[in-house]
C-alpha positions in Angstrom: 27.5 -4.5 -9.9 27.8 -6.3 -6.6 30.8 -4.1 -5.5 28.7 -1.0 -6.4 25.8 -2.3 -4.3 28.0 -3.1 -1.4 29.6 0.3 -1.4 26.2 2.0 -1.3 25.0 -0.3 1.5 28.1 0.5 3.6 26.9 4.1 3.7 23.2 3.4 3.9 23.6 0.8 6.7 26.3 2.6 8.6 26.2 2.4 12.4 24.3 5.7 12.4 21.1 4.0 11.0 21.5 1.0 13.3 21.5 3.2 16.4 19.0 5.6 15.0 16.4 2.8 14.6 17.1 1.6 18.2 17.1 5.1 19.6 13.9 6.2 17.9 12.1 3.0 19.0 13.2 3.6 22.6 12.2 7.3 22.4 8.7 6.6 21.1 8.3 3.8 23.6 8.9 6.3 26.4 6.8 9.0 24.8 3.8 6.6 24.5 4.5 5.2 28.0 5.2 1.8 26.4 1.9 1.5 24.7 3.2 -1.8 23.1 2.8 -3.4 26.6 -0.1 -1.4 28.0 -2.4 -1.9 25.0 -1.8 -5.5 24.0 -5.4 -6.4 24.8 -6.7 -3.5 22.8 -4.4 -4.4 19.9 -5.9 -7.9 19.6 -9.5 -6.5 20.0 -9.0 -4.0 17.2 -7.7 -6.6 14.8 -11.2 -7.9 14.3 -13.0 -4.6 14.7 -14.2 -2.5 11.8 -15.7 -3.4 8.5 -14.7 -2.7 4.9 -16.4 0.0 2.9 -16.5 1.0 -0.7 -13.3 3.1 -0.2 -11.5 1.2 2.5 -10.6 -2.3 3.7 -11.4 -3.8 7.1 -9.0 -3.7 10.0 -8.2 -7.4 9.5 -7.6 -6.9 5.8 -5.3 -4.0 6.5 -3.5 -6.1 9.1 -3.2 -8.9 6.5 -2.0 -6.5 3.9 0.7 -5.1 6.1 1.7 -8.6 7.3 2.0 -9.7 3.7 4.7 -7.1 3.4 6.3 -7.9 6.8 6.1 -11.7 6.7 8.3 -12.7 3.7 11.6 -14.2 2.9 13.2 -12.2 5.7 11.4 -14.5 8.2 13.0 -17.6 6.8 16.1 -16.7 4.7 16.7 -13.4 6.5 16.8 -15.0 10.0 19.4 -17.6 8.6 21.6 -14.8 7.3 21.4 -12.9 10.6 22.6 -16.0 12.4 25.3 -16.8 9.9 26.9 -13.3 9.9 25.9 -12.1 13.3 25.8 -15.3 15.4 22.8 -16.6 17.4 22.9 -13.3 19.4 21.5 -11.5 16.4 18.1 -13.0 17.2 18.1 -11.2 20.6 18.6 -7.9 18.8 15.8 -8.8 16.4 13.6 -9.1 19.4 14.7 -5.8 20.7 14.0 -4.2 17.4 10.5 -5.7 17.4 9.7 -4.6 20.9 10.9 -1.0 20.4 9.8 -0.9 16.8 6.1 -1.6 17.8 5.9 1.9 19.1 7.5 3.3 15.9 5.0 1.3 13.9 2.2 2.9 15.9 3.4 6.4 15.2 3.9 6.0 11.5 0.6 4.0 11.0 -1.4 6.6 12.9 0.1 9.4 10.7 -0.8 7.3 7.7 -4.5 7.2 8.8 -4.7 10.9 9.8 -3.4 12.3 6.5 -4.9 9.7 4.1 -7.1 10.8 1.2 -9.4 9.3 -1.4 -7.9 8.7 -4.8 -10.2 7.3 -7.5 -12.6 6.0 -4.9 -10.1 4.3 -2.6 -8.2 5.4 0.5 -4.5 6.2 -0.2 -1.9 7.3 2.3 1.6 6.8 3.6 4.7 8.8 4.4 4.6 10.9 1.2 1.1 12.0 2.1 1.8 12.9 5.8 5.1 14.5 4.9 3.4 16.8 2.5 0.2 17.6 4.5 1.7 17.4 8.0 5.1 19.0 7.5 4.5 21.0 4.3 7.8 19.6 2.9 6.7 19.2 -0.7 10.1 18.4 -2.1 10.7 15.8 0.7 7.4 14.1 0.0 8.3 13.8 -3.7 11.7 12.4 -2.8 10.2 9.8 -0.5 7.6 8.8 -3.1 10.2 8.4 -5.8 12.6 6.4 -3.6 9.7 4.2 -2.5 8.6 3.5 -6.1 12.1 2.4 -7.0 12.6 0.5 -3.7 9.3 -1.4 -3.7 8.9 -1.6 -7.5 12.5 -2.5 -8.5 15.0 -3.2 -5.6 13.0 -5.2 -3.1 10.8 -7.7 -5.0 13.9 -9.5 -6.3 14.8 -10.7 -2.8 11.4 -12.3 -2.4 11.4 -13.9 -5.8 15.0 -15.2 -5.3 13.9 -16.8 -2.0 10.9 -18.5 -3.8 13.2 -19.9 -6.5 15.8 -21.1 -4.0 13.2 -22.7 -1.8 11.4 -24.5 -4.6 14.7 -25.7 -6.1 15.8 -27.2 -2.9 12.4 -28.8 -2.1 11.3 -30.0 -5.5 14.2 -29.5 -7.9 12.2 -26.9 -9.9 14.5 -24.7 -12.1 14.5 -21.0 -11.3 13.3 -20.2 -14.8 10.2 -22.3 -14.4 9.6 -20.8 -10.9 10.0 -17.3 -12.5 7.3 -18.0 -15.1 4.9 -19.3 -12.4 5.4 -16.3 -10.2 4.9 -13.9 -13.1 1.7 -15.6 -14.1 0.1 -15.7 -10.6 1.3 -12.2 -9.8 -0.2 -10.8 -12.9 -3.6 -12.4 -12.3 -3.8 -10.7 -8.9 -2.2 -7.2 -9.4 -4.3 -6.6 -12.5 -7.3 -7.1 -10.3 -6.8 -4.0 -8.1 -6.2 -3.3 -4.4 -9.3 -5.1 -3.1 -8.2 -8.4 -4.8 -4.7 -8.0 -3.2 -6.3 -7.5 0.2 -8.7 -10.5 -0.3 -5.8 -12.8 -1.2 -3.7 -11.5 1.7 -6.4 -12.0 4.3 -6.7 -15.7 3.4 -3.1 -16.7 2.6 -1.1 -14.8 5.3 -2.9 -16.0 8.5 -3.2 -19.6 7.2 0.5 -19.9 6.3 1.7 -18.0 9.4 -0.3 -20.2 11.8 0.8 -23.4 9.9 4.4 -22.3 10.0 4.3 -21.6 13.7 2.6 -24.9 14.4 5.3 -26.8 12.5 7.9 -24.9 14.5 6.3 -26.0 17.8 6.5 -29.6 16.6 10.2 -29.3 15.8 10.8 -27.7 19.1 8.9 -30.3 21.0 10.9 -33.1 19.3 14.0 -31.4 20.7 12.5 -29.8 23.8 15.5 -30.9 26.1 17.7 -28.5 24.1 15.5 -25.5 24.3 16.9 -24.0 27.5 20.4 -24.2 26.2 19.4 -22.7 22.8 17.8 -19.7 24.6 20.9 -19.1 26.7 23.1 -19.4 23.6 21.1 -16.5 22.1 21.5 -14.4 25.2 25.2 -15.1 25.7 25.9 -14.5 22.0 23.9 -11.2 22.1 26.4 -9.8 24.6 29.6 -11.4 23.3 30.0 -13.8 26.2 29.6 -17.0 24.2 33.0 -18.8 23.6 34.4 -18.0 20.2 31.8 -15.2 19.5 33.2 -12.4 21.7 34.4 -10.5 18.6 30.9 -10.6 17.0 29.1 -8.4 19.5 28.9 -5.5 17.0 27.9 -7.8 14.2 25.2 -9.3 16.3 23.7 -5.9 16.8 24.2 -4.8 13.2 22.7 -7.9 11.7 19.9 -8.2 14.2 18.8 -4.7 13.6 19.2 -4.9 9.8 17.3 -8.1 9.5 14.8 -7.1 12.1 13.9 -4.0 10.2 13.9 -5.9 6.9 11.5 -8.4 8.4 9.1 -6.3 10.5 9.6 -3.0 8.6 8.9 -0.9 11.7 10.1 2.7 10.8 10.7 1.8 7.2 7.5 3.5 6.0 5.8 0.5 4.4 3.2 -0.2 7.2 1.5 3.2 6.9 0.4 2.5 3.4 -1.7 -0.5 4.5 -2.9 1.3 7.6 -4.1 4.2 5.5 -6.3 1.9 3.5 -8.4 0.8 6.5 -11.9 2.0 7.3 -11.8 2.9 11.0 -13.5 5.4 13.3 -10.2 6.6 15.0 -6.7 6.6 13.6 -5.3 5.1 16.8 -7.1 1.9 16.1 -4.9 1.1 13.1 -1.9 2.3 15.0 -2.5 -0.4 17.6 -3.2 -3.1 15.0 0.0 -2.3 13.0 2.0 -2.3 16.3 0.8 -5.8 17.0 1.7 -6.9 13.5 5.3 -6.3 14.3 5.0 -8.7 17.2 3.4 -11.3 14.9 6.2 -11.0 12.4 9.3 -11.0 14.6 8.3 -12.5 18.0 6.3 -15.3 16.5 7.3 -16.1 12.9 11.0 -15.1 13.0 11.4 -16.7 16.4 9.9 -19.9 15.1 12.6 -20.0 12.3 15.4 -19.1 14.7 14.6 -21.8 17.2 14.2 -24.5 14.5 17.6 -23.6 13.1 19.4 -23.4 16.4 17.8 -26.3 18.1 18.7 -28.6 15.3 22.2 -27.1 14.9 21.6 -26.6 11.1 23.5 -23.4 10.7 26.9 -21.9 10.1 28.5 -18.8 11.7 31.2 -17.0 9.7 33.5 -14.3 10.9 34.0 -11.1 8.9 37.3 -12.5 7.5 35.6 -15.6 6.2 36.8 -17.9 9.0 34.3 -20.5 10.2 33.3 -20.0 13.8 30.6 -22.7 13.9 29.8 -25.2 11.1 26.6 -27.2 11.2 26.0 -27.4 7.5 29.3 -27.8 5.7 29.4 -26.1 2.3 26.0 -24.5 2.7 25.6 -20.8 2.2 23.3 -18.8 4.5 19.6 -18.7 3.4 16.5 -20.7 3.3 18.5 -23.9 3.1 19.3 -23.6 6.8 15.6 -23.6 7.6 14.8 -26.4 5.2 17.6 -28.6 6.5 16.4 -28.0 10.1 12.8 -29.0 9.5 13.8 -31.8 7.3 15.9 -33.3 10.1 13.0 -33.2 12.5 10.4 -34.2 9.9 12.1 -36.3 7.2 10.4 -36.3 3.8 8.2 -33.4 4.7 10.2 -30.6 6.2 12.0 -29.3 3.2 8.9 -29.3 1.0 6.8 -27.6 3.7 9.4 -24.8 4.1 9.6 -24.4 0.3 5.8 -24.0 0.1 5.7 -21.6 3.1 8.4 -19.5 1.6 6.5 -19.3 -1.7 3.4 -18.0 -0.1 5.2 -15.7 2.4 7.4 -14.2 -0.3 4.7 -14.0 -3.0 2.3 -12.0 -0.8 5.2 -9.7 0.1 5.7 -8.9 -3.6 1.9 -8.1 -3.7 2.4 -5.7 -0.8 5.4 -4.1 -2.5 3.3 -3.6 -5.6 0.5 -1.9 -3.6 3.0 0.4 -1.9 4.7 1.4 -5.2 1.3 2.0 -6.8 0.2 4.2 -3.9 3.2 6.4 -4.3 2.7 6.7 -8.0 -0.9 7.7 -7.2 0.6 10.4 -4.9 3.0 11.7 -7.6 0.3 11.7 -10.3 -2.8 12.9 -8.4 -3.7 15.5 -11.0 -3.3 13.4 -14.1 -4.7 10.0 -15.2 -2.6 7.3 -13.6 -3.9 4.1 -15.2 -1.0 4.2 -17.7 1.6 4.6 -15.0 0.1 1.7 -13.0 0.3 -0.5 -16.1 4.0 0.4 -16.5 4.6 -0.5 -12.8 2.8 -3.8 -13.2 5.0 -4.8 -16.2 8.1 -3.6 -14.3 7.4 -5.6 -11.2 6.6 -8.7 -13.2 10.0 -8.3 -15.0 11.9 -7.7 -11.8 10.3 -10.7 -10.1 11.3 -13.0 -13.0 14.8 -11.6 -13.0 15.0 -12.0 -9.2 14.3 -15.7 -9.5 17.4 -16.3 -11.7 20.0 -13.8 -10.3 22.4 -14.5 -7.4 21.1 -14.3 -3.8 23.9 -12.0 -2.7 23.0 -9.4 -5.3 19.3 -9.7 -4.5 19.8 -9.2 -0.8 22.1 -6.3 -1.5 19.6 -4.5 -3.6 16.8 -5.2 -1.1 18.9 -3.9 1.8 19.5 -0.7 -0.2 15.8 -0.1 -0.7 14.9 -0.8 3.0 17.7 1.4 4.3 16.9 4.4 2.0 13.2 4.3 3.0 14.1 4.0 6.7 16.4 7.0 6.6 13.7 9.2 5.0 10.8 8.0 7.0 12.4 8.1 10.4 13.4 11.7 10.0 9.8 12.5 9.0 8.1 10.8 11.9 10.4 12.4 14.4 9.5 15.8 13.0 5.7 14.9 12.9 5.3 13.0 16.1 3.0 15.5 17.9 -0.3 14.5 16.1 0.3 10.8 16.6 1.0 11.2 20.3 -2.0 13.5 20.7 -4.1 10.8 18.9 -3.1 8.2 21.5 -4.0 10.5 24.4 -7.4 11.3 22.8 -8.1 7.6 22.2 -7.2 6.7 25.8 -9.3 9.5 27.2 -12.4 8.2 25.3 -11.7 4.7 26.4 -11.5 5.8 30.0 -15.0 7.4 29.6 -16.3 4.0 28.3 -16.9 5.6 24.9 -16.4 4.1 21.5 -13.5 6.3 20.3 -14.3 8.6 17.4 -11.9 11.0 15.8 -12.8 14.7 15.7 -10.0 16.5 13.8 -11.2 20.0 14.8 -10.9 19.1 18.5 -7.2 18.3 18.1 -6.5 21.3 15.7 -5.8 19.0 12.7 -7.3 21.2 10.0 -5.3 19.6 7.2 -7.0 16.2 7.8 -9.7 17.1 5.3 -11.1 13.6 4.8 -11.6 13.2 8.5 -13.5 16.6 8.8 -16.0 15.4 6.2 -16.3 12.0 7.8 -16.9 13.6 11.3 -19.5 15.9 9.9 -21.3 13.0 8.2 -21.3 11.0 11.4 -22.6 13.8 13.6 -25.2 15.2 11.2 -28.7 15.2 12.6 -31.1 13.7 10.0 -33.9 15.9 8.8 -37.4 15.3 10.2 -39.8 13.8 7.7 -42.1 16.3 6.1 -45.8 16.1 7.0 
């Protein structure tokens, strides 16, 4: 099976997808006049703006829900594999993907908001919805929804579960089978509680663990602060092939940096719009800005924390494509969360390995929750005209089974299946947002114009000619309706 998975990934993750992701990020950065720089202040402000409603979650809950999908095993084990197979320079290209990808995340998240709809009393949206409504490509929307259900419901959860099992085995010696049973039990308690329960768990767990993880990274870096300048220069030199012994890895640095960058921050993959669509906001651009900033949190903060801990302690290996060792800092250790655990354990003996194991559990666990929500949303899209409770139940059982299996299968197969899911979604979504960019760009212009007039931005779909955004038409009419005068 591994050979079959590798063969598919060689096509899915061809150089075409690598450069498409970079090119689209650069294109949208230029078209939005680098909104990811100009609007950083507004991004932070909007994170805590907006309240939950009966149908939608708050902006902060939507941010937490999307971060639960973005911040996962890719931030710990994924960074380690990027360094091992792409060299330290892969981290630079992860930064590039995050910077450019923030604009891509804005575009797709705004589209998710514009074209969302109510389904059984809750906001639902995502690429399948905006492909159908915005482009009118019914067959393409069905294709994306089907691929996403398979990717998020079957292919990708195994990577997260495998990371949890590996981390807990290294830290506490817990067998993968026991870990699998614990994961299934906790996961079932939450996903059977609905979307609101998932959002409530995410808004507590994700910020707490992310801040704690970054704080520990600062401690590790401070304990080795004299090496920080050299580590930073190592990343830069390796990124452009000028580091001794790594000149032949320039292409691999780009490939692994982009691949792991997208796996981690998910910009352009099409997962972020699902969380963005669930938010209760007055203007779609607000969630676009929030989701753009979530890419920074994921890669520039959490992934960078992992990278600097690994590199500053020297606890990593770099392997050439032919299997020859280029750098060996952990003899006999394969790429994964073990790199990060060894790095923190060296700086904080008796604590580091356990802390990373626990952090990995929460990061990866909340990512599985996000995957479930995304898969559920796409089932809701496919089954809008029929009762979907039975289909949701089947999905719950499937994702519980996949998560248990992911705990006990090999890491290589888990990552291969995960990469396949990410790549297929990215191909389909990027094509869609290129074709449907006009409304998202118009939304940014409208938002900026209202801000310049010192107004609290409110979306009027009729003013922008977006007649298919039916939910927003109703919402705008309700907000502008003049209350009747009381009768005498």
